[in-house]
N, C-alpha and C positions, 0 to 999 in steps of 0.2 A: 887557360880559361876553364872554368868549372860550370857544369850544367846545374839545373835546378835540382836534379836528383843528387848530385854530388854535394851541393849545398845542404840539402836536407839531411844527408848522411853525416856531414860534418857537424851540423847543429845538434842532431840527436846524440852523437858521440860525446860532444862537449857537454851537453846538458845531462847526460847520464853520469858523468863523473862529478861528484860533489865538490864544489869550490875549486874546480879546475879552471874555471873561466876567470880571467883577470879583468880589470877595469879597462885596460887598453883594448882587449878583444871586444868588449861591449861597445866602446866608442867606435872601433873600426867597423863593427856590424852596423852601426847607425850611419856611418859615413857613406857606405855603398848601398845602392838600391838592391844589389844582389844579396846582401847579407842582412836583410831586415828580419824581424821576428815573424812576419807573415810569409806564407808560401803562395802568394798570389801569382797567377799566370797572366795578369793584366799587362798591357803594353808599357806600363811604367817600369816594370821589372824586366822587360824584354831587351836583350842585348842583340844587336844585329849579327854578331859573329858567333853567338852561342848556337850549338846544335839544337835543333828543335824537331818536333814531331812532323814528319813529312805529310801525314794524313791531315793534320791541322793546317799545315801550309797550303795543301791542295784545296781544302775546304775554304780557307780564307780567300785564296785566289779565285775560286769559283764564286764565292759570295761577292767579291769586289767586281768580278766580271758581270754577274747577273745584275748587281746594283747599277753598274754602268749602263748595261743594256736597258734596264728599266728607266733610268733617268733619261737616256737618249730617246726612248719611245715617248716618254712624257713630254719631252721638249719638242719632238716631232709632232705629237698630237696638238700641243699648244700652238705650235707654228701653223699647223693646218687650220686650227680654229681662228687664228688671227688672219690668215689669208682669206678664209671664208667671210669673216667679218668685214675685211677690206673690200671684198667683192660685193657683199651686200650693201655696204656704204656707197660704193660707186654706182650700183644699180639704183639705190634710193636717190642719190644725187641726180642721176639721169632722169628718173621718174619725176622728181620735184621740179627739175628744169622744164620738162615737158608740160607738167601741170601749170607752171608759172607762165609759159608761153600761151597755153590755152586760156588761162584766166585773164591774161592781158588782152588777148583777142576778144574775149567775151566782154570785158570791161569797155573796150573801144567800141564794140558793136552796140552795147547798151548806151553809151554816151551819144553815139550817132542817132540811135532811135529816140532818145530823150530830146535831142535837139529838133528832130523832125516832128515829134509830138508837140513841142512848144510852138513850132511854126504853124502846125495844123490846128492848134487849139482855138484860135478865133473862128476858123471855118467850122470846126466841130461845134462850137457854141452856137454859131449861126444855124447850123443844121438842127441842133436841139430846139432852138427857138421856132424854126419853121415847122418842125414836127409837132410842137405844142400848138402852134397856130392851126395846123392841119387837123389836129385832134379836135380843137374847139370848133373849127369850121364844119367838121364831120358831125359833131353833136348838134350844131345849129341846123345843118341840113336835115338830120333825122327829125328834129323838132319841127322844122318847116314842113317836111313831108307829112308828119303826123297831123299838123295843124291844117294842111291843105286837104287831107283825107277827111278830117272832121268837117271842114268848111264845105267840101263837096257833098258830104252826106247831108248836111243841113240844107244846102241848096236844092238837092234832090227832094228832100222832105217838103221844102217850101213850094217847089214846082208841083209836086204831087197834090199838095193842099190847094193850090191855085187851080188845078185842073178839076179837082173834085168840087169845087165850089161853083 
């Protein structure tokens, strides 16, 4: 197996010799990803058994480890968010259930009060009529008192005139 450095060395030696490269060498270079015209270190030209830079390998492992830790923390945070939402939803359901019970109780009380009011309505109407009659009677009493005071004053005037004559 040849490394990328060896491949580079072979390519530069072959290219330095004019017309030393045959058509079969060009075809074989195109057949293998290791023998392309580019010297890319991308994963497409990486062979698992090729010797490689240990520093690059260590950095790649660190990168994958940190990426894994990051993704794990993201998933943990998302899971915590969903648990919080679930708890909030349960609390909301409990609160709405409580409010529903209270509103049902208020509605029943309101219906009961409306029925009692309907039963009392004729009595209340009668009370209103009596109140109107009492007000009219009170006005008539004030008028009668006023009339009797005037009549008394006239009677006293007539009596005075009769004594004086």
